[in-house]
N, C-alpha and C positions, 0 to 999 in steps of 0.2 A: 421375345423374338417375333418379328412380324411374319405372319404366314404368307406363303407364295402361291399365286394363282397364275398359271400360264394358259393363254387362250389361243386357239387356232383363229385364223382370219376368215377365209372363204367359207361361206355357209355355216359360220359359227357366230362371229361378231357382225359380219355383213352378209347380205343375201346375194351371193354370186349368181345363183340360178335366175333370179329376177333380172339382174343386170344383163346376163347372157341372152335372155329372151328379148330384151330391149335392143341389144346389139344385133341379133339375128334380123329383127324387123328393119332396122336401119340399113343393114348390109343388103338385104333383098331389095328394099326400096331404091337405094342408090344405084343399083345395077339393073333395075326393072326386071327382076327375076320372077316375080309373081308369088302367089300363095303356096304353090306346090314346092317352091324352093325353100320356103320357111319350114314346111313339114319335113323336107329332106334333111335340112340342117339340124333340126331338132332330133330327128331319128339318128343321124350320124353321131351326134353328141352322146345320145343314150346308148348307142351300140358299144361304146367303150373306147373312144379315142380322146381321152382327156388331155393328152399331150398335144398342145396346139400346133406344133410343127407338123406332126403327123396329120392332124385334123385339117390344117390348111393345104397340105399337099393333096388330100382327097378333094377338098373344095375346089381348088384350082383346076384339077383334072376334070372334075364332073361338070363344072360350068365353063370350062375352056377359057379361063380368065387370062388376060395378058400380063398381070402382075406376077412377080416371082413369089414363091412361098415366103421368103424372108420379108418382102414388102407387106404382104397380107398379114403376117404374124406381127410385124412391127406396128402397123396401123391399128391392129386390134389392141395391142398393149398400150398404145397411146390413148385409145378411146375409153377403155374399160374404167379407168379411175374416175371418169366423168359420169359414169352410169351407175356405179355402186353407191349404196347409201348405208348408213348405220342409223338404225331407229333411235329416236330421242330416248326411248325407254332403256335401250342398251347403254347409251352414253351415261344416262343417269345411274344405271346399275354399276357401271365401272367407277363412277364418282363415289357412290355409296361404299363400295368395297374399299377404295383407297382411304376414304374418310374414317372407316372403322378399323384401319390398321393393316389392311392387306397390301402387299407389294404385287403389282399386276404387270404382266408382260404379254406380248404377242409373239408366238412362234409359228412361222409360216414357210411353206415351200413355195417356190415360184421365182420368176425373174425379178431382178432388183428394181427395174424401172416400173414394172406393172404393180408389184406388191407395195413398194414404197409410195407410188402414186396414190394407190387406194388408201393407205394409212394416213397420208397427209391430207388428201382432199376430203375425206370423211370427218376429219378432226380427231381421229384416233391417236395420232402422234402425240397430242397433248392430253389425251384421256388415260394414258398408261404410263408406267414408269420406264419401260424399255421395250425393245423389240429385237428379234433375231430373225433374219431373212436368209433362206438357203442361198438365194442368188447373190448375196453379199458375202456370206461366210464360207461358201463352197461345201457346205454340209447339209444334207437333206434329212428331214424326219423320215424314218424312225431312228436315225442315228442319234444317240443320246448327247452327242457333242453340241447339237443345236440347242437342246434344252439347257445344257450347262452354261452356254454363252448367255442365254436369257436370264438364268438365275444369277449369274455373276453380275450382270448389269443392274440387277435389282439389289445388289449387296448381299446375295445369299449363295448357297451352294446346294446341289442336289442332295447332299448328305443331310441337309436340314429338313428335307421332305417338302411336301407341297402338293399341288393339284394340277392336272392337265385336263383341259376341257376342249373337246373338238368333235367333229362329225366323221372322221376317218378312223375305222377300226384298226388299221395297221399303223399309219403314220402317227396318229394322235393317241389312241388308246394303247396299242402295242408299244409304241415308242415311249409313252409316258410311264407305263408299267416297268419297262426296261430301265428307265431312268430313276426308278424308285419312288415315283409319284403316285398318288391316288388319282383316280380318273373318273370323269363324267362324260359319257358318250351322248351326243345329240343325235338321236335316231330320226333320220329324214326319210326312212323307208327305202334306202338304196342298198341295204345289206341283208336281204332276206335269207334266212337259213344259216347265217353265220353266228358263231359263238360270240356272245357279247361279254367279254371278260373285263367289264368295267365295274367300278364300285357303285355307280348310279347310272341309270338310263333316263333321259328326258327327251322332250321333243322341241325344246326352245332354250336358248342360252339364258333367258331370264329365270327359268326354273333352276338352272345350274347355279346361278348367282344366289338364289335363295338357299340352296343347299350349303353353299359356302358360308353364308351368314349363320346358318344353324350349327355348322361345324366349328365356328369361331369360338 
């Protein structure tokens, strides 16, 4: 039986934080908002408004922008797939896993256009066996249904076991455990003081891939 490895997308296979910083710079430059605006946008993101519709409502009000929240949010979604990247080492790591017999899929929350754009433009669409997107399936992690869809597209079931690798303790690690999967948490320093109920804790997805090879 081929072992199953499910990977989160943002800040797991790709560096979303890096792309978001690039977007902030572009956004401020295009509107002549200045350096203080960059600092304000970074602070707003870190304050806890990851849902972009809420984020852009606050951005629109703060800078008194003429565009609607929907327009700002839509432009962001169109732009982000052009800013994210997947390191060559990560692409090589996925290729090695598949070559050694692993079935590999991406399981990600987010809007269909944004997430699918990232997966396609980075080349990840061809680097994995399957993917399951909440914006397409209408199910969000930590709901185990999204994990089941990904497993099925890899020719497996959750009953067969497998691994979930991601940076979110609730969506990825909690969801993966609920789905009966072993888990590897990528600690990016954003969950201080939280219980880390993962089988392994690493700081980079490449380390997670080495663990998978050792478990094979």
